[in-house]
N, C-alpha and C positions, 0 to 999 in steps of 0.2 A: 504493500500500500504506500502511495506517495506521502511525502511529509505533510502537504496541505490537508490531505484526508485525515491523517492522524491528528493534526491540530484541531480539526473540526470535532473529532470524536472526543479529544481531551477537553476542549472548551465546553462541549455539551455535558461531559461527565462532571466538570467542575461547577457549571452554572446551575444545572438541574437540582442537585442536592442543596446548593447554597440557597437557591430560590425558595425551595420548600422550607428550609430552616428559617430563613428571614420572614417569609409570609406567615409561617406558624407562630413565630415569636411576636410579630406585629399584631396578629389577631388575638393572641393570648393576652396581650397588654393593651388592647384597644380602649379599655376603660380609663387608662392612664394617659390617653392621647392629650396633647396640648390643645389649647383653644384656638390655635392658628386656623384661619379660614382655609377650607379646601380649595376655594377659588384661587387664592394666591399660590398654593402649592401646585395646583393643576396647571396654571398659566406658566409658572416657573419651569416645571418639568417639561411641558410641551415645547415652549419656545427655545429653551436652552439646549434641549436634545435635538431639536430640528437644526439649530445652528451648529451643534456639535457634529452632526452628520455631514454638514457642508465644510467642515474643517476649521471652524472658528474656535471650537473648544467650549466647554460648559462650566468647568470648575470656577473660573474667575467670575463669570456672570452669576452663578449661583451663590458664591460667597458674598458678592456685592448685594444681591437681593436679600439674602438671609441676614446680613449685617445691617444694612440700611433700614429695613423694615422690621428688624428685631423678630424675625420669624423662628430662628433657631439659636439656642445658646452657643456662644463662641466655642466653648470647650468641645461640643459634639458636632461642630460643622464638618470637620474632616471625615469622621465616621459616617455621618448622614449622607454626604455626597458619595463616598465610596460605596456604601450599601445601596443607596437609591439609584445610582447610575449603572450598577453592574449588569442588570438584565437589558436595559436599552443599549448599552455598549456592546454586549454580546450579539444583539441583533444586528448592529452595525458591522461587526466583525464577519458574521456569516454572509452578509450581503456583499461586502467589499472583497472578501476572499474569492467570491464567485465571479465578480465582474472586472477586477483589475489584475492584470498579470504581474507577478513578482516572483523572484527566485525563491523556491521553497526553503532552501537552506538558510538564506538570509532572514526570511520570515520566521522560520522556526527558531533560529538562534536568538533573535530579539524578543520573540514571544515567550520563550522559556526563561530568559534572563529577567524579564520584568516581574513575573510573579515571585521569583526567588528573592528579589529585593523587597517586594511587598510583604512577604511572609515575615521577613526579618524586621521590617519597619512597623507593621501593624501593632504588634505587641508593645513596642516601645511607645508608640503614639497614644494608644488607649490608656496608658498610665501617666501621661503628661499632665501637668497642671494647666489651668486655663491660660495663665500668663505666658507659659512657655509655648503653648500652641499659638497664641496670638502673635508672639514675636516670630516664631518659625514661619507662620503663614505670611507675616509681613515681609520677611526677607525672601521667602519663596516667590511671592507675587511680584516683588521688585525685580527678581531675576527674570521671571517670565516677561515682565514689561520691557526689560532691556532687550530680550531676544525679539519680541514683537516690534520694538522700535527699530532695531537693526534690520529686520526684514522690511519694514515699511520704507526705510531710507536707503535700501539697497546695499547695505553693508555686508550682507550674508551672500554666499553663493546661491545661484538660482537653480542649481541642480544640473544634471547631465542627462544622458540617455540610458544609463545602465538600469537594469531591473534587478540586479543582485550584487553582492560583494564577496570578496575572497581575501584570504591572508590577513594582514594586520588591520585592514579596513573592517573586515567582518568582526574581528576580535574587539576593535574599538567600538563598533556599533553595539555589540552585545554588552560591553562594559557600561556604556552610556545608558542602555536600556535597564540594566540592573540598578544603577544609581537613581534613575528617574522613577523606577518602580518603588524604591524606598521613599522618595520624595512625594510620590502620589499619596501616600498614607497620611501626610500632614496637610493635604488639600492643595498641593501644587500640581496642576494639570500636566499630563504626559505629552500632550500634543505639540506644544510649542518647541520644547527641547528636542523631541523626536524628529519633528519636521526639519529643524535646523541641522540636526545630525545627518539625516538622509540627504539633504541638499548639499551639505559640506563635503560629503563623501562621493558626490557625483552621480547620485541616482536620479531617475526621472521623478519629477514632482508627484505624479499620480501614485507612485509606489508607496508614498508616505501613508496613504489612506488605509490599505489593508494592514500595513505593518503596525501603525500606531493604534489602530482600533483593535486588532487581534491581541497585541501585547497588553493594551489597557484592559480589555475584557478579561484576559487570563489573570492579570495581576489583581484585578478587583475580585474575581471569583475566588482566587486563592487566599486573599488577605482580608476580605470584608467580613467573613464569618467571625473573625476575632472581635471586630467592633460590636457585632450582635451579642456575642457571648459576654463581653465586658460591659454591655449596656452603654456603650460609648457612642450612641447615635440616637436621633430623634425618630422614633418609629413612624409616626404619622407623616412627617416631612419626607422620609425615605420612601414610604409607600406612595405618596403623591408623585415624587420624581419617577418612580418605577412605572406606575400605571399610565401616566400621561406622557412620560418620556418615550415610551415605546411607540405611541401614536405619532409623536413628533418625528421619530426616526423614520418610520414608514412613509410619512408625508414627504419628508425631504428626499428620501431615496427614490421614490417612485412618482412623485407629483411635481415637486418644486424643481425646476431646472436651472434657474438663475436668480440671484439676489445681488443687490449692490454690495458685494462682499468687501470691496476695497474700502469704501466709506465705513462699512460696519466694523472692519478691523481697527480703524482709527478710534471709533467709539469704544470698542472693547478695551483698547489700550488705555484710554482715559479712565475707564471703569476700574481697570486693574490697578493703575496708579492711585486712584482715589481710595480703593479698598485697602491697598497696602498701607497707606498713610493712616487710615482709620484703625487698622489692626495695631499699628505701633502705638497710637494714642491710647487705645483700649488696654494694651499691655502695660503702658505706663501707669494708667489708673489702677489696674489690677495689682501693680507692685506696691501701691500705697495702702492696700487693704488685704487681709488674709483671704485666701481662696477657700470658701466654705466646703468645696467638694474635693479639692486636691491640694496637697501641700508639698 
């Protein structure tokens, strides 16, 4: 069986039990759901995952919405996004593995390295204090903003024609995927650094989609169960992201053909910078008062 077929089986084998575990936990704890409006969660899940499917990314946008409108406690934002976006991202992965050609070895190496980093990172993040998470997300979002700005200003390579990597380039790509998998667990999206890496190593821009979506789906499916187990997520918010995020994925993949993505990426860049600043300010305020949940 070819590598891509094996990846599909592995992704399904990871996603299905995770989905059952998450949905069972959410239903069991539905009486403890927050008072957050389902309309806000539905809109956030639908729109951000639709844009995610088009390559804009969803974590920065979701962080901004959760933070600005106070929908989710800062401490559980990373867990909520990882848990809630797992199934929508898996749907993206299955779609793009089928429609975009990419070297199976490159896809497999990066897709396996990402969950390895996530498994190591999830346990660490689930035990972090609110202030540490706020500061980590602030720095992470700042790094993503720099990559996005570099892309907007043409400082990064625009990619080549290759659909795969070999030798040191393949090893470097896998290493970056491992690190980004760990960073994803603190709420730093995988897409921007992954896309930058693929472009820098001379691959065709389209190959970034199956790579980053498959790697992200596998790392989420591998690491998100830890957030559920540690109760380091908002079950209602995660459920909203999942249910309506899947709808957004299929709309973008099969109905929406074009959006003003260039202008939209500038908007997202501004949102990322704003949210990074707010996270730093929140961390500063948290440092002046004891964290009632984590110390």
